[in-house]
All heavy atoms as an XYZ file, in Angstrom:
868
protein
N       0.842     -1.174      0.000
C       0.000      0.000      0.000
C       0.888      1.238      0.000
O       1.849      1.313      0.754
C      -0.911     -0.021      1.227
C      -1.790      1.182      1.316
S      -2.941      1.142      2.693
C      -4.013     -0.159      2.171
N       0.530      2.174     -0.800
C       1.313      3.398     -0.925
C       0.491      4.566     -0.389
O      -0.474      4.987     -1.011
C       1.700      3.626     -2.389
C       2.699      4.746     -2.549
O       3.235      5.251     -1.565
N       2.944      5.130     -3.783
N       0.877      5.058      0.780
C       0.195      6.190      1.399
C       1.196      7.333      1.514
O       2.315      7.131      1.991
C      -0.339      5.809      2.790
C      -1.368      4.691      2.674
C      -0.936      7.015      3.498
C      -1.880      4.176      3.999
N       0.774      8.522      1.102
C       1.684      9.662      1.176
C       1.939     10.025      2.642
O       1.118      9.723      3.520
C       1.124     10.861      0.395
C      -0.124     11.425      1.021
O      -1.225     10.958      0.669
O       0.004     12.328      1.871
N       3.080     10.661      2.930
C       3.463     10.952      4.322
C       2.429     11.760      5.103
O       2.185     11.485      6.280
C       4.781     11.714      4.178
C       5.350     11.241      2.877
C       4.156     11.024      1.995
N       1.814     12.748      4.486
C       0.829     13.563      5.206
C      -0.397     12.731      5.582
O      -0.910     12.833      6.691
C       0.410     14.783      4.382
C      -0.561     15.697      5.100
C      -0.028     16.246      6.419
O       1.153     16.568      6.548
N      -0.883     16.336      7.429
N      -0.849     11.893      4.682
C      -1.994     11.034      4.985
C      -1.638     10.058      6.090
O      -2.453      9.798      6.992
C      -2.460     10.283      3.721
O      -2.846     11.253      2.742
C      -3.627      9.366      4.011
N      -0.432      9.531      6.080
C       0.003      8.622      7.139
C      -0.033      9.328      8.494
O      -0.526      8.771      9.482
C       1.406      8.082      6.867
C       1.858      7.119      7.942
C       3.200      6.477      7.642
O       3.718      6.549      6.536
N       3.762      5.846      8.642
N       0.457     10.563      8.541
C       0.419     11.337      9.783
C      -1.021     11.517     10.247
O      -1.340     11.358     11.433
C       1.115     12.704      9.591
C       2.620     12.509      9.463
C       0.792     13.659     10.748
C       3.361     13.753      9.001
N      -1.911     11.839      9.316
C      -3.320     12.052      9.667
C      -3.973     10.771     10.169
O      -4.762     10.802     11.128
C      -4.068     12.622      8.469
C      -3.621     14.036      8.127
C      -4.135     14.534      6.785
O      -4.987     13.853      6.163
O      -3.691     15.612      6.352
N      -3.645      9.639      9.564
C      -4.196      8.362     10.016
C      -3.669      7.994     11.405
O      -4.420      7.514     12.264
C      -3.869      7.258      9.011
C      -4.517      7.385      7.629
C      -3.970      6.319      6.687
C      -6.025      7.318      7.716
N      -2.384      8.211     11.621
C      -1.799      7.929     12.933
C      -2.412      8.832     13.998
O      -2.712      8.376     15.109
C      -0.283      8.101     12.876
C       0.406      7.028     12.058
C       1.860      7.333     11.737
O       2.323      8.476     11.984
O       2.541      6.430     11.211
N      -2.620     10.108     13.671
C      -3.247     11.033     14.614
C      -4.677     10.603     14.920
O      -5.118     10.669     16.073
C      -3.208     12.456     14.058
N      -5.401     10.149     13.906
C      -6.775      9.689     14.119
C      -6.790      8.457     15.023
O      -7.656      8.336     15.910
C      -7.445      9.383     12.783
N      -5.855      7.549     14.827
C      -5.774      6.352     15.672
C      -5.445      6.745     17.118
O      -6.024      6.187     18.066
C      -4.730      5.382     15.121
N      -4.540      7.703     17.301
C      -4.205      8.184     18.639
C      -5.433      8.798     19.304
O      -5.730      8.513     20.469
C      -3.068      9.213     18.576
C      -2.777      9.860     19.898
C      -1.980      9.221     20.833
C      -3.303     11.101     20.222
C      -1.717      9.810     22.071
C      -3.053     11.696     21.448
C      -2.250     11.048     22.371
N      -6.169      9.635     18.567
C      -7.369     10.256     19.132
C      -8.396      9.202     19.530
O      -9.048      9.313     20.572
C      -7.973     11.256     18.139
C      -7.181     12.542     18.004
C      -7.923     13.590     17.202
N      -8.210     13.169     15.848
C      -7.404     13.365     14.806
N      -6.240     13.977     14.969
N      -7.762     12.957     13.604
N      -8.537      8.161     18.727
C      -9.489      7.085     19.033
C      -9.049      6.315     20.278
O      -9.887      5.977     21.137
C      -9.601      6.145     17.829
C     -10.763      5.223     17.903
C     -12.056      6.006     17.829
C     -13.141      5.168     17.229
N     -14.405      5.878     17.188
N      -7.768      6.025     20.410
C      -7.246      5.354     21.605
C      -7.490      6.220     22.835
O      -7.965      5.731     23.868
C      -5.755      5.055     21.449
C      -5.040      4.495     22.679
C      -5.640      3.158     23.095
C      -3.545      4.373     22.405
N      -7.176      7.502     22.730
C      -7.390      8.433     23.836
C      -8.868      8.453     24.226
O      -9.212      8.341     25.403
C      -6.917      9.829     23.431
C      -7.071     10.866     24.508
C      -6.691     12.256     23.969
N      -7.060     13.252     24.937
C      -8.285     13.777     25.048
N      -9.256     13.394     24.240
N      -8.545     14.682     25.968
N      -9.754      8.589     23.251
C     -11.187      8.617     23.516
C     -11.642      7.317     24.196
O     -12.414      7.351     25.152
C     -11.964      8.827     22.216
C     -13.466      8.802     22.405
C     -14.214      8.823     21.093
O     -13.713      8.385     20.061
N     -15.427      9.330     21.130
N     -11.148      6.208     23.704
C     -11.524      4.920     24.277
C     -11.114      4.832     25.749
O     -11.910      4.438     26.612
C     -10.886      3.784     23.472
C     -11.280      2.437     23.958
N     -12.493      1.858     23.660
C     -10.616      1.546     24.746
C     -12.570      0.671     24.236
N     -11.442      0.459     24.902
N      -9.865      5.211     26.035
C      -9.362      5.118     27.405
C     -10.013      6.126     28.350
O     -10.187      5.833     29.536
C      -7.843      5.299     27.424
C      -7.036      4.172     26.791
C      -5.572      4.564     26.697
C      -7.208      2.880     27.566
N     -10.353      7.302     27.832
C     -10.913      8.343     28.693
C     -12.426      8.283     28.809
O     -12.972      8.564     29.883
C     -10.509      9.728     28.179
C      -9.025     10.059     28.226
C      -8.775     11.441     27.642
C      -8.484      9.969     29.638
N     -13.104      7.940     27.724
C     -14.558      8.024     27.718
C     -15.248      6.661     27.828
O     -16.230      6.528     28.540
C     -15.036      8.737     26.457
C     -14.568     10.183     26.389
C     -14.915     10.852     25.077
O     -15.781     10.349     24.335
O     -14.295     11.898     24.787
N     -14.737      5.688     27.110
C     -15.406      4.382     27.105
C     -14.936      3.480     28.233
O     -15.696      2.655     28.723
C     -15.218      3.701     25.753
C     -15.912      4.452     24.639
C     -15.845      3.720     23.344
C     -16.596      4.538     22.292
N     -16.698      3.842     21.038
N     -13.667      3.607     28.635
C     -13.141      2.731     29.684
C     -12.370      3.491     30.765
O     -11.251      3.123     31.126
C     -12.222      1.674     29.052
C     -12.934      0.661     28.171
C     -14.117     -0.051     28.848
N     -13.824     -0.639     30.148
C     -13.481     -1.903     30.347
N     -13.389     -2.736     29.341
N     -13.246     -2.338     31.566
N     -12.970      4.526     31.340
C     -12.275      5.213     32.432
C     -12.153      4.330     33.673
O     -11.368      4.625     34.570
C     -13.161      6.437     32.697
C     -14.521      6.013     32.275
C     -14.290      5.102     31.087
N     -12.922      3.228     33.691
C     -12.871      2.299     34.812
C     -11.583      1.476     34.831
O     -11.183      0.974     35.871
C     -14.068      1.347     34.765
C     -14.122      0.549     33.464
O     -14.011      1.169     32.377
O     -14.284     -0.676     33.525
N     -10.935      1.343     33.680
C      -9.675      0.603     33.633
C      -8.596      1.482     34.258
O      -8.340      2.591     33.800
C      -9.305      0.210     32.183
C      -7.949     -0.473     32.149
C     -10.384     -0.675     31.581
N      -7.995      0.974     35.297
C      -7.031      1.757     36.056
C      -5.682      1.847     35.343
O      -5.241      0.890     34.693
C      -6.835      1.135     37.444
C      -8.101      1.118     38.273
C      -8.592      2.516     38.586
O      -7.905      3.293     39.234
N      -9.793      2.846     38.109
N      -5.020      2.999     35.489
C      -3.687      3.176     34.908
C      -2.723      2.097     35.388
O      -1.923      1.587     34.608
C      -3.122      4.562     35.238
C      -3.643      5.632     34.319
O      -4.066      5.369     33.203
N      -3.600      6.867     34.786
N      -2.801      1.748     36.656
C      -1.877      0.752     37.187
C      -2.082     -0.605     36.501
O      -1.130     -1.324     36.223
C      -1.976      0.648     38.727
C      -0.751     -0.085     39.284
C      -3.284      0.030     39.167
C      -0.573      0.067     40.780
N      -3.327     -0.947     36.189
C      -3.607     -2.206     35.493
C      -3.088     -2.155     34.058
O      -2.517     -3.132     33.559
C      -5.098     -2.513     35.507
C      -5.613     -2.791     36.911
O      -4.864     -3.372     37.724
O      -6.761     -2.414     37.196
N      -3.285     -1.020     33.390
C      -2.734     -0.857     32.037
C      -1.216     -1.024     32.056
O      -0.647     -1.732     31.221
C      -3.094      0.520     31.466
C      -4.531      0.742     31.052
C      -4.774      2.229     30.770
C      -4.869     -0.089     29.820
N      -0.571     -0.355     32.995
C       0.886     -0.401     33.076
C       1.367     -1.810     33.388
O       2.312     -2.301     32.757
C       1.378      0.578     34.143
C       2.861      0.730     34.164
S       3.425      1.444     32.613
C       4.907      2.207     33.145
N       0.714     -2.471     34.323
C       1.147     -3.814     34.710
C       0.959     -4.823     33.578
O       1.763     -5.746     33.434
C       0.412     -4.277     35.960
C       0.841     -3.508     37.198
O       1.839     -2.800     37.193
N       0.062     -3.626     38.255
N      -0.068     -4.648     32.780
C      -0.350     -5.602     31.705
C       0.351     -5.262     30.389
O       0.756     -6.157     29.650
C      -1.855     -5.691     31.458
C      -2.660     -6.327     32.581
C      -4.153     -6.144     32.332
C      -2.318     -7.800     32.723
N       0.475     -3.972     30.091
C       0.966     -3.598     28.761
C       2.266     -2.804     28.763
O       2.857     -2.601     27.707
C      -0.102     -2.780     28.030
O      -0.320     -1.556     28.708
N       2.676     -2.331     29.919
C       3.908     -1.548     29.976
C       3.715     -0.080     29.636
O       4.675      0.665     29.518
N       2.468      0.356     29.478
C       2.176      1.782     29.306
C       0.778      2.061     29.821
O      -0.034      1.155     29.983
C       2.328      2.216     27.840
C       1.135      1.887     26.980
C       0.174      2.853     26.712
C       0.978      0.623     26.436
C      -0.926      2.551     25.919
C      -0.113      0.314     25.644
C      -1.077      1.275     25.380
N       0.516      3.346     30.089
C      -0.794      3.754     30.584
C      -1.127      5.144     30.050
O      -0.395      5.690     29.232
C      -0.820      3.728     32.112
S       0.251      4.974     32.873
N      -2.203      5.707     30.518
C      -2.598      7.048     30.089
C      -1.500      8.068     30.391
O      -1.271      8.978     29.607
C      -3.893      7.471     30.785
C      -5.106      6.672     30.387
C      -6.310      7.070     31.248
N      -7.435      6.172     31.047
C      -7.643      5.068     31.750
N      -6.803      4.707     32.700
N      -8.696      4.315     31.496
N      -0.839      7.919     31.542
C       0.228      8.860     31.890
C       1.393      8.757     30.919
O       2.026      9.768     30.605
C       0.703      8.632     33.323
C      -0.331      9.063     34.333
O      -1.187      9.896     34.057
N      -0.263      8.483     35.523
N       1.681      7.561     30.434
C       2.730      7.401     29.417
C       2.328      8.143     28.144
O       3.149      8.850     27.545
C       2.971      5.929     29.106
S       3.637      4.975     30.486
N       1.081      7.988     27.740
C       0.603      8.677     26.538
C       0.713     10.188     26.712
O       1.126     10.898     25.790
C      -0.831      8.266     26.218
C      -0.993      6.825     25.733
C      -2.460      6.406     25.799
C      -0.463      6.664     24.327
N       0.377     10.687     27.898
C       0.482     12.130     28.130
C       1.948     12.568     28.131
O       2.276     13.651     27.645
C      -0.205     12.533     29.434
O       0.517     12.112     30.571
N       2.833     11.716     28.653
C       4.262     12.036     28.648
C       4.805     12.038     27.226
O       5.581     12.911     26.849
C       5.045     11.042     29.518
C       6.512     11.451     29.679
C       7.330     10.455     30.488
N       7.643      9.301     29.673
C       7.149      8.079     29.830
N       6.300      7.813     30.796
N       7.489      7.097     29.030
N       4.390     11.080     26.400
C       4.837     11.040     25.011
C       4.352     12.273     24.253
O       5.047     12.806     23.401
C       4.376      9.758     24.333
C       4.935      8.516     24.960
C       6.091      8.399     25.694
C       4.368      7.209     24.931
N       6.264      7.105     26.119
C       5.215      6.344     25.665
C       3.209      6.684     24.365
C       4.949      4.997     25.823
C       2.937      5.338     24.536
C       3.812      4.509     25.249
N       3.142     12.727     24.583
C       2.605     13.948     23.995
C       3.491     15.136     24.386
O       3.889     15.943     23.542
C       1.170     14.145     24.490
C       0.424     15.289     23.863
C      -0.388     15.099     22.752
C       0.500     16.580     24.392
C      -1.099     16.141     22.179
C      -0.196     17.631     23.832
C      -0.989     17.405     22.724
O      -1.671     18.453     22.159
N       3.810     15.235     25.665
C       4.674     16.304     26.167
C       6.052     16.247     25.518
O       6.583     17.266     25.082
C       4.831     16.204     27.685
C       5.806     17.214     28.250
C       6.511     16.736     29.504
O       6.262     15.641     29.998
N       7.405     17.551     30.015
N       6.631     15.061     25.427
C       7.958     14.914     24.819
C       7.938     15.327     23.354
O       8.880     15.966     22.872
C       8.447     13.471     24.969
C       8.809     13.109     26.396
C       9.065     11.623     26.603
O       8.835     10.811     25.656
O       9.482     11.248     27.716
N       6.881     14.975     22.635
C       6.758     15.370     21.229
C       6.685     16.890     21.115
O       7.308     17.484     20.217
C       5.538     14.715     20.587
N       5.944     17.516     22.029
C       5.864     18.980     22.024
C       7.230     19.583     22.304
O       7.677     20.504     21.589
C       4.843     19.453     23.057
N       7.919     19.077     23.319
C       9.242     19.591     23.669
C      10.234     19.431     22.521
O      11.033     20.342     22.260
C       9.783     18.906     24.923
C       9.001     19.225     26.193
O       9.082     18.486     27.171
N       8.233     20.302     26.215
N      10.169     18.290     21.822
C      11.067     18.052     20.687
C      10.833     19.054     19.564
O      11.726     19.309     18.762
C      10.881     16.637     20.155
C      11.441     15.566     21.065
C      11.013     14.159     20.676
O      10.347     13.980     19.622
O      11.344     13.228     21.426
N       9.640     19.621     19.510
C       9.300     20.600     18.477
C       9.444     22.026     18.970
O       8.969     22.972     18.361
C       7.883     20.340     17.967
C       7.852     19.108     17.078
C       6.465     18.523     16.957
N       6.485     17.306     16.158
C       6.896     16.114     16.565
N       7.363     15.961     17.781
N       6.862     15.068     15.770
N      10.096     22.186     20.125
C      10.347     23.515     20.659
C       9.188     24.125     21.416
O       9.206     25.318     21.728
N       8.174     23.338     21.723
C       7.034     23.819     22.498
C       7.313     23.523     23.968
O       7.517     22.366     24.339
C       5.730     23.133     22.051
C       5.460     23.426     20.571
C       4.561     23.570     22.931
C       4.357     22.568     19.965
N       7.352     24.555     24.776
C       7.631     24.395     26.193
C       6.376     23.878     26.892
O       5.390     24.607     27.029
C       8.069     25.744     26.784
C       8.552     25.617     28.211
O       9.051     24.530     28.586
O       8.442     26.600     28.964
N       6.410     22.610     27.284
C       5.263     21.987     27.937
C       5.765     21.182     29.122
O       6.670     20.362     28.990
C       4.518     21.075     26.955
C       3.272     20.433     27.530
S       2.432     19.333     26.350
C       1.850     20.523     25.153
N       5.162     21.408     30.276
C       5.535     20.669     31.476
C       4.781     19.338     31.520
O       3.828     19.116     30.762
C       5.187     21.469     32.744
O       3.761     21.593     32.836
C       5.850     22.842     32.750
N       5.178     18.495     32.458
C       4.495     17.223     32.678
C       3.023     17.464     33.004
O       2.138     16.802     32.457
C       5.194     16.476     33.813
C       4.557     15.182     34.228
C       5.379     14.569     35.372
C       4.705     13.415     36.030
N       5.514     12.853     37.124
N       2.749     18.414     33.897
C       1.363     18.698     34.268
C       0.562     19.233     33.087
O      -0.611     18.883     32.915
C       1.305     19.689     35.428
C       1.728     19.065     36.753
O       1.681     17.823     36.879
O       2.102     19.824     37.666
N       1.170     20.077     32.274
C       0.485     20.594     31.091
C       0.198     19.481     30.085
O      -0.869     19.444     29.483
C       1.306     21.703     30.439
C       1.368     22.962     31.262
C       2.387     23.954     30.731
O       3.431     23.590     30.190
N       2.089     25.235     30.903
N       1.151     18.573     29.908
C       0.942     17.437     29.018
C      -0.194     16.558     29.495
O      -1.027     16.109     28.706
N      -0.237     16.324     30.797
C      -1.324     15.521     31.356
C      -2.665     16.216     31.163
O      -3.654     15.588     30.805
C      -1.083     15.246     32.840
C      -0.051     14.164     33.069
C       0.108     13.867     34.536
N       0.965     12.698     34.715
C       1.275     12.191     35.889
N       0.794     12.743     36.999
N       2.053     11.140     35.979
N      -2.712     17.525     31.390
C      -3.972     18.242     31.214
C      -4.417     18.230     29.751
O      -5.609     18.089     29.459
C      -3.862     19.676     31.724
C      -5.198     20.367     31.758
C      -5.236     21.602     32.621
O      -4.317     21.819     33.439
O      -6.215     22.371     32.476
N      -3.464     18.334     28.824
C      -3.803     18.252     27.402
C      -4.383     16.877     27.083
O      -5.355     16.750     26.356
C      -2.577     18.525     26.530
C      -2.088     19.954     26.559
S      -3.232     21.146     25.846
C      -3.262     20.624     24.148
N      -3.762     15.828     27.616
C      -4.222     14.471     27.326
C      -5.560     14.163     28.006
O      -6.493     13.687     27.366
C      -3.174     13.432     27.748
C      -3.594     12.037     27.413
C      -3.420     11.543     26.136
C      -4.207     11.226     28.355
C      -3.845     10.258     25.803
C      -4.633      9.948     28.037
C      -4.444      9.468     26.754
N      -5.647     14.421     29.300
C      -6.843     14.071     30.067
C      -8.011     15.026     29.823
O      -9.150     14.697     30.122
C      -6.531     14.028     31.563
C      -5.757     12.812     31.997
C      -4.371     12.828     32.107
C      -6.415     11.632     32.320
C      -3.664     11.714     32.518
C      -5.715     10.505     32.737
C      -4.336     10.555     32.828
O      -3.646      9.438     33.232
N      -7.705     16.231     29.332
C      -8.762     17.217     29.123
C      -9.184     17.895     30.410
O     -10.207     18.577     30.455
N      -8.407     17.713     31.453
C      -8.666     18.305     32.770
C      -7.394     18.135     33.593
O      -6.531     17.335     33.234
C      -9.833     17.603     33.477
C      -9.565     16.151     33.842
S     -10.948     15.297     34.636
C     -12.077     15.113     33.268
N      -7.261     18.869     34.682
C      -6.105     18.631     35.554
C      -6.084     17.163     36.010
O      -7.137     16.577     36.291
C      -6.339     19.580     36.731
C      -7.193     20.668     36.158
C      -8.089     19.975     35.159
N      -4.891     16.590     36.073
C      -4.747     15.182     36.430
C      -5.345     14.880     37.798
O      -5.939     13.814     38.005
C      -3.270     14.778     36.363
C      -3.039     13.327     36.690
C      -3.654     12.327     35.960
C      -2.194     12.972     37.722
C      -3.436     10.983     36.261
C      -1.965     11.638     38.018
C      -2.595     10.652     37.293
N      -5.209     15.804     38.732
C      -5.776     15.579     40.069
C      -7.292     15.401     40.000
O      -7.862     14.606     40.758
C      -5.390     16.718     41.019
C      -3.902     16.740     41.367
C      -3.389     15.438     41.958
O      -4.071     14.846     42.824
O      -2.304     14.993     41.546
N      -7.944     16.119     39.097
C      -9.390     15.950     38.918
C      -9.706     14.559     38.376
O     -10.641     13.897     38.825
C      -9.957     17.018     37.980
C      -9.907     18.410     38.580
O      -9.622     18.552     39.794
O     -10.145     19.378     37.819
N      -8.919     14.124     37.385
C      -9.114     12.784     36.810
C      -8.967     11.720     37.900
O      -9.792     10.815     38.023
C      -8.121     12.529     35.684
C      -8.117     11.101     35.238
C      -7.311     10.092     35.681
C      -9.005     10.499     34.293
N      -7.634      8.905     35.078
C      -8.672      9.129     34.212
C     -10.038     10.977     33.505
C      -9.338      8.250     33.383
C     -10.702     10.087     32.669
C     -10.346      8.746     32.614
N      -7.892     11.840     38.685
C      -7.655     10.865     39.748
C      -8.818     10.822     40.730
O      -9.268      9.747     41.112
C      -6.354     11.197     40.491
C      -5.114     10.804     39.740
C      -3.816     11.211     40.391
C      -3.715     11.103     41.848
N      -2.392     11.429     42.405
N      -9.289     11.974     41.112
C     -10.391     12.048     42.073
C     -11.650     11.389     41.503
O     -12.392     10.710     42.218
C     -10.651     13.507     42.437
C     -11.613     13.719     43.564
C     -11.718     15.165     44.051
N     -11.629     16.196     43.027
C     -10.523     16.907     42.743
N      -9.397     16.678     43.407
N     -10.534     17.838     41.812
N     -11.882     11.534     40.217
C     -13.091     11.013     39.591
C     -12.999      9.521     39.245
O     -14.011      8.825     39.265
C     -13.390     11.796     38.302
C     -13.779     13.234     38.556
S     -13.792     14.244     37.047
C     -14.971     13.385     36.039
N     -11.784      9.028     38.926
C     -11.682      7.696     38.335
C     -10.706      6.732     39.000
O     -10.821      5.524     38.794
C     -11.283      7.810     36.858
C     -12.253      8.590     36.045
N     -13.498      8.114     35.697
C     -12.170      9.838     35.521
C     -14.133      9.022     34.983
N     -13.361     10.083     34.870
N      -9.742      7.224     39.713
C      -8.704      6.331     40.229
C      -9.115      5.709     41.547
O      -9.620      6.389     42.434
C      -7.384      7.095     40.397
C      -6.214      6.191     40.737
C      -4.894      6.931     40.591
O      -4.615      7.485     39.550
N      -4.108      6.925     41.654
N      -8.885      4.405     41.653
C      -9.158      3.690     42.900
C      -7.832      3.291     43.536
O      -6.781      3.314     42.896
C     -10.009      2.432     42.635
O      -9.286      1.552     41.765
C     -11.349      2.798     42.020
N      -7.894      2.920     44.779
C      -6.692      2.517     45.510
C      -6.213      1.151     45.014
O      -7.011      0.230     44.863
C      -6.987      2.451     47.008
C      -5.774      2.318     47.885
C      -4.857      3.529     47.823
O      -5.354      4.654     47.689
O      -3.632      3.328     47.905
N      -4.927      1.036     44.763
C      -4.342     -0.229     44.307
C      -3.838     -1.024     45.501
O      -3.256     -0.463     46.426
C      -3.198      0.045     43.344
N      -4.043     -2.335     45.446
C      -3.547     -3.176     46.534
C      -2.027     -3.341     46.410
O      -1.415     -2.941     45.429
C      -4.267     -4.523     46.565
C      -4.035     -5.368     45.321
O      -2.952     -5.304     44.717
O      -4.957     -6.114     44.955
N      -1.426     -3.939     47.424
C       0.036     -4.045     47.480
C       0.595     -4.891     46.339
O       1.678     -4.597     45.829
C       0.494     -4.589     48.827
O      -0.062     -5.862     49.040
N      -0.126     -5.917     45.897
C       0.356     -6.750     44.785
C       0.429     -5.931     43.496
O       1.397     -6.034     42.742
C      -0.551     -7.962     44.601
N      -0.586     -5.123     43.246
C      -0.572     -4.270     42.047
C       0.537     -3.230     42.144
O       1.198     -2.921     41.146
C      -1.916     -3.572     41.864
C      -3.003     -4.482     41.357
C      -4.283     -3.697     41.117
C      -5.390     -4.610     40.632
N      -6.615     -3.851     40.345
N       0.751     -2.689     43.328
C       1.806     -1.692     43.501
C       3.189     -2.296     43.262
O       4.045     -1.664     42.641
C       1.711     -1.066     44.886
C       0.487     -0.182     45.044
C       0.338      0.375     46.454
O       1.271      0.376     47.248
N      -0.861      0.843     46.763
N       3.404     -3.515     43.718
C       4.681     -4.191     43.482
C       4.879     -4.498     41.999
O       5.958     -4.307     41.448
C       4.783     -5.473     44.315
C       5.070     -5.231     45.769
C       6.358     -4.450     46.003
O       7.411     -4.782     45.416
O       6.311     -3.482     46.789
N       3.836     -4.962     41.338
C       3.906     -5.232     39.901
C       4.173     -3.939     39.132
O       4.923     -3.931     38.156
C       2.617     -5.887     39.418
N       3.577     -2.840     39.599
C       3.787     -1.547     38.956
C       5.248     -1.127     39.042
O       5.804     -0.616     38.062
C       2.891     -0.475     39.578
C       3.168      0.892     39.036
C       2.623      1.290     37.827
C       3.978      1.776     39.722
C       2.889      2.549     37.310
C       4.249      3.026     39.220
C       3.700      3.427     38.005
N       5.866     -1.309     40.193
C       7.283     -0.933     40.349
C       8.131     -1.628     39.298
O       9.004     -1.023     38.683
C       7.782     -1.280     41.751
C       7.241     -0.390     42.833
C       7.756     -0.839     44.202
C       7.083     -0.080     45.319
N       7.482     -0.565     46.644
N       7.872     -2.912     39.083
C       8.620     -3.683     38.084
C       8.311     -3.182     36.676
O       9.219     -2.940     35.876
C       8.269     -5.164     38.204
C       9.020     -6.058     37.246
C       8.671     -7.527     37.513
C       9.501     -8.448     36.660
N       8.898     -8.804     35.414
N       7.032     -3.008     36.349
C       6.640     -2.552     35.010
C       7.183     -1.157     34.730
O       7.659     -0.878     33.631
C       5.113     -2.564     34.873
N       7.136     -0.287     35.717
C       7.633      1.079     35.542
C       9.136      1.069     35.316
O       9.651      1.761     34.433
C       7.266      1.930     36.758
C       7.478      3.391     36.556
N       8.673      4.013     36.831
C       6.646      4.345     36.082
C       8.563      5.284     36.563
N       7.338      5.523     36.091
N       9.853      0.264     36.092
C      11.304      0.175     35.937
C      11.669     -0.355     34.546
O      12.573      0.167     33.897
C      11.898     -0.721     37.024
N      10.962     -1.356     34.086
C      11.266     -1.969     32.794
C      10.871     -1.100     31.602
O      11.555     -1.101     30.582
C      10.552     -3.314     32.663
C      11.081     -4.385     33.577
C      10.244     -5.655     33.533
O       9.189     -5.681     32.867
O      10.655     -6.639     34.184
N       9.793     -0.352     31.736
C       9.234      0.346     30.578
C       9.409      1.855     30.582
O       9.246      2.481     29.539
C       7.741      0.029     30.463
C       7.522     -1.438     30.194
O       7.805     -1.918     29.114
N       7.051     -2.164     31.183
N       9.713      2.418     31.723
C       9.841      3.877     31.801
C      11.250      4.278     32.244
O      11.933      5.005     31.540
C       8.778      4.496     32.753
C       8.961      5.998     32.852
C       7.379      4.147     32.261
N      11.659      3.795     33.387
C      12.925      4.226     33.964
C      14.125      3.798     33.125
O      15.086      4.537     33.013
C      13.074      3.678     35.380
C      12.056      4.246     36.340
C      12.060      3.545     37.680
O      13.038      2.834     37.992
O      11.071      3.713     38.421
N      14.080      2.625     32.560
C      15.230      2.086     31.833
C      15.139      2.300     30.326
O      15.764      1.585     29.556
C      15.388      0.602     32.149
C      15.686      0.366     33.617
O      16.327      1.183     34.264
N      15.186     -0.722     34.166
N      14.352      3.252     29.898
C      14.217      3.529     28.464
C      14.917      4.798     28.096
O      15.147      5.672     28.776
C      12.733      3.619     28.061
C      12.018      2.310     28.232
C      12.511      1.313     27.232
C      11.881     -0.044     27.483
N      12.388     -1.099     26.745
């Protein structure tokens, strides 16, 4: 298949928007810690990648600003509305997943 570069960018952006919508609107019940433990990334990773992409293009964006852009609200509001307390087993699994997928990258 031959797709021009601009169309490829637009398709990738559309897929990202659909993933974001799915995670924020259709499945806000799925916890970030569960996403991270199972897949090695979560909503916060997506917001960080958004921030890093902005920074690489010379746009000054902080971690909190990136999260607000991704979540559509301050992260603390999202947590208050959707995040539940994780048990110790999930927290231990998260430490390993975070080390493998975030810290060592």
